[in-house]
C-alpha positions in Angstrom: 0.2 -0.3 -0.1 3.2 2.3 0.8 4.1 2.0 -2.8 0.8 2.7 -4.1 0.6 5.8 -1.9 4.3 6.9 -3.0 3.3 6.4 -6.7 0.0 8.7 -6.6 2.1 11.3 -4.3 5.1 11.4 -7.5 2.4 11.6 -10.2 0.4 14.6 -8.2 3.7 16.2 -7.6 4.8 15.9 -11.1 1.7 17.3 -12.2 1.6 20.3 -10.0 5.6 21.1 -10.7 4.9 20.7 -14.5 1.5 21.9 -14.8 0.0 18.6 -16.3 0.9 14.9 -16.9 0.9 13.0 -20.1 -2.2 11.2 -21.0 -0.5 8.1 -20.1 0.4 9.4 -16.7 -3.1 10.8 -16.0 -4.7 7.5 -16.7 -2.2 5.8 -14.3 -2.8 8.4 -11.6 -6.7 8.1 -12.2 -6.1 4.2 -12.0 -3.9 4.2 -8.9 -6.5 6.4 -7.1 -9.1 4.2 -7.9 -7.0 1.2 -6.9 -6.1 2.9 -3.3 -9.7 3.5 -2.8 -10.6 -0.3 -3.5 -7.9 -1.8 -1.2 -9.2 1.0 1.6 -12.8 0.3 1.2 -13.3 3.9 1.1 -13.7 6.7 -1.1 -10.0 8.5 -1.7 -10.5 12.2 -2.5 -7.5 14.3 -3.0 -7.9 18.1 -3.0 -7.5 18.3 -6.7 -10.2 16.0 -7.1 -13.1 18.0 -4.9 -15.6 19.6 -7.0 -15.4 23.4 -6.8 -18.5 25.3 -5.7 -18.9 29.1 -6.9 -19.8 32.0 -4.5 -23.2 32.3 -5.4 -24.1 28.5 -5.1 -22.9 27.6 -1.9 -26.5 28.1 0.0 -28.0 25.8 -2.7 -25.6 23.0 -2.2 -25.7 23.3 1.6 -29.5 23.5 1.4 -29.3 20.4 -1.0 -27.1 18.4 1.2 -29.1 19.1 4.4 -32.4 17.9 2.4 -30.9 14.7 1.5 -29.4 14.3 5.3 -33.3 14.9 6.3 -34.6 12.6 3.6 -32.3 9.8 5.0 -32.9 10.1 8.6 -36.7 10.2 7.7 -37.6 12.5 10.4 -36.5 16.2 11.2 -36.7 15.8 15.1 -33.5 13.5 14.5 -30.5 15.3 16.2 -27.7 16.2 13.4 -24.5 13.8 13.8 -22.6 15.9 11.3 -21.6 13.1 9.0 -22.7 14.3 6.0 -21.6 17.8 6.8 -18.4 16.9 7.2 -18.3 14.4 3.9 -19.8 17.2 2.0 -16.5 19.6 2.8 -14.8 16.3 1.3 -16.3 16.5 -1.6 -16.8 20.2 -2.1 -14.3 23.0 -2.5 -16.3 25.5 -1.0 -15.2 29.4 -2.1 -16.6 31.2 0.9 -16.0 30.9 4.9 -16.6 27.4 6.1 -18.8 29.1 9.1 -20.9 30.6 6.3 -21.7 26.8 4.6 -22.3 25.7 8.3 -25.0 28.2 8.9 -26.7 27.3 5.6 -26.6 23.9 6.5 -27.8 23.8 10.0 -30.7 26.5 9.0 -34.2 25.2 10.1 -36.6 24.7 7.2 -38.5 27.6 8.1 -35.7 29.6 7.9 -34.5 28.3 4.8 -37.4 29.6 3.1 -35.9 33.3 3.5 -32.4 32.2 3.3 -31.6 34.3 6.6 
């Protein structure tokens, strides 16, 4: 596993220093990341793989993820455990302060209507 991680880091560093990778190396990097995820049995998301969320979209993404959380739990009265909130930050690269995203994510349904 260390060799796989080392190869991923080598290719990531090469991409960072050169600005891009050859098509062959891009495929290798993608394959290594996938293999690492399979071996770990978990999603592996590197900073460059995170989906950017523009400033004007952060509110909609936070509300959408919270709606998914509520739907999965099936009840508004369930105490939030924060798992989906933390995963959201692993998946998305918000271009606003984390406190702003948190405020919208944990906003009540009534307050969501007004966005305040």
